[in-house]
N, C-alpha and C positions, 0 to 999 in steps of 0.2 A: 022648256028648256033643259030640265034635267034629263028627260028622255033623249034629247039630242047629244048630250055629253056621254050618256050610257051607250048610245048607238055608236058614237065615234070611238069610244074605248073598245067596244066589241069588234069594230072593224079593224082597229089597230092590233088586237090581240089575236084575231083569226090567223093571220099568217104565222105568227109565232107558234101557235098551237100546231099548225101543220108542218112547220119546219122541225119541231121537236120529234115528230114520228119519222124514223128513217125510211128511206126508200126501199122497196123490195130488193132492189140490188145491193144495197148496203146490208140488208138482213141476210141475204145469200152469202155475201162475202164474210160475214161474221161467223157463219156455220163451219165448223171444222170438217175437213174431208179427210177420211182415214185412208191408210195405205190399202185397206181391203176395198174401199170404194174405188180407189184409183185402180187396182188390179182388176176388178170386175169391168171397170170401163175399158181397160185395155184388152182383156179377153173378148169383150163384145165386138169391139173394133176388128180385132185380129181375126175371130172366127168369121165374121161377115167377108173379110177380104179372102180368107183362105177358102171359104166354101165357093165364092164367086169365081175364083181362079180354078179351083179343083174339079168343080161340077159343071163348069160352063159348056161343055159338049154333051153331057148326060141329062141335065135337068131341062123340063119343059118351061119351067118359070123360075124367077129368082128365089133361091133358098130362103126360108125363115131361119134366122140364127138369134143366139143370145146366150146368157148365162143365168142360171138360178141357184140361189143359195138355199139349201135345205138346213134350216137351223136346228131341226130335231136331231138329224144325224151328222151335222156339222160337215157338210159336203158341198161341193160346188159341181154342178152339171153344165157343161158347155154343149149347146145343142145345135144341130143342123137338121131341118126338115125340108125335104124337097120332093117334088113331083117328078116321077120318071115312068117312061112306059112299062106296061107289065112284064115284058121280057127281061127288063133290066132290074126288077124287084127280086133280087136273088141274095143269098148269103155271101156268095163270092162278090158280087157287085158292091155290097154294103160294106164288106171288109176291105176292098180295093179302095172305096170312097174314104173310109176310115184312114187308111194308111196315106193316101194322097194328101188329106187334109192335115193330119200330123206332119207329114214331110214339108208341107208348106208353112205350117207354123214354126217348125224348127229349122227351116232352111238358112237362116242367119246364125243360128247357135253353132258353137264349136260341135262339129260331128262326133258321133260316139255314142256310148250307152247313156252319157249324161245330158244329151241334147235336149230332152224333153223337160229335165229338171232345170236346166239353164233358162230355158225358154220361160217356164213359170216364174223363176225367181225374178228375171227381168220384167215380166208383166207387172208384177207387184212391187218392183223396185222404184223409189222415188227418182225422178229425173233431175239432174244437176245436183244431186246429194251424194256425199260420201258415206256409204253405208259401211264400209269396212267389214268387220266380223260381228256386226251388232246382231244380226239374227243368222246364227250359224245353221247350216243344213236346211234352209228355207225351201230351196228348190226340191230337195229329196222329200221333205215332209209334205209339201204341196202336191207331190205325185200321188201320195195316198189319199189325198182329199179332192182332187179335181178329176172328173170323169168327163170324157167325150162320148156324146150320144149321137149317132146318125140315124135318121129315119127316112127311108124311101117309100113314098106312098103314091097313092091314086089321086087324080084331080076330083074335086068335090062333085063334079057333074057325073064323073065316071062311077063314083060309089052308088049313085042313084040307079045306074043300070046293072049293079050287082059286082062291080069291080072293087073289091074291099081289100085286096091283098096288100099287105104292108110288112116291110122288113126294117127291123130295129137292130142296130148293133152298138155296143158300148164297151168302154174299157179305160184304163189308165192311158195317159199319153204316151207311155213307153212300153205299152203292151206289145208282145209278139203277136203274130198273126194268129197262132193258136189260142191265145188268152183272151181274144176278142169276143164277148158274149153276143150271141146272135138270136134273135126272136122272130119267128115269122108267123103272121096271122093272116087268116084268109075270110 
C-alpha cells in the first residue's frame, strides 16, 4: 500500500517538475538580442536581396551571401560569392557588380556622399525606437568597420576541368571605383 501512495505522489509531482522547466521558446525569449545581432541580421537580409537583384542577369546560379564578424580585427565583412562565365570574371565586372550592389543597398538612402553611412546606421538602428543622438556618428564609424567583398568564381565542376580563375574585389561601402581592391587568381 505504501508503494501505491509513493507511486501516486510521483505521478502527481511529475507534471510539476516538467512545468518548472521553461520551454525552449521561453528560453529564447529570455535571451537578449543586441543591436549588433540586429544589424548583422539586417545586413544578411539586405545583401541577399541586393545580390539577387544586381546579379540576376550575370550569375549562373543564386549568389551565396552573408556577413561575418572578425573579432580579432573588429571588422564585419559582408560578402557575395557568385558563379559567372569565364569571360565575365574580370576586374571591370567585379567592380561593376560591387558598384551595382552598393547602389541597390543605398537606393532608399538620402543620396550623396553620406548615403552608405546612412544605410549602415539604419541597418543597426532599432525599429520603433527613438535613438536621438544616443550614438553619434554611428554610420560614419561603421563605414570604417564594414567591408563589402564580391567574388566572381567558376562552378565546382568547371574547376575540375582546370577553370579555376576567380576575381575578388572589396572595399568600404562608400569606396570610389579606384579605391576598390581587386585580386585575380587563376
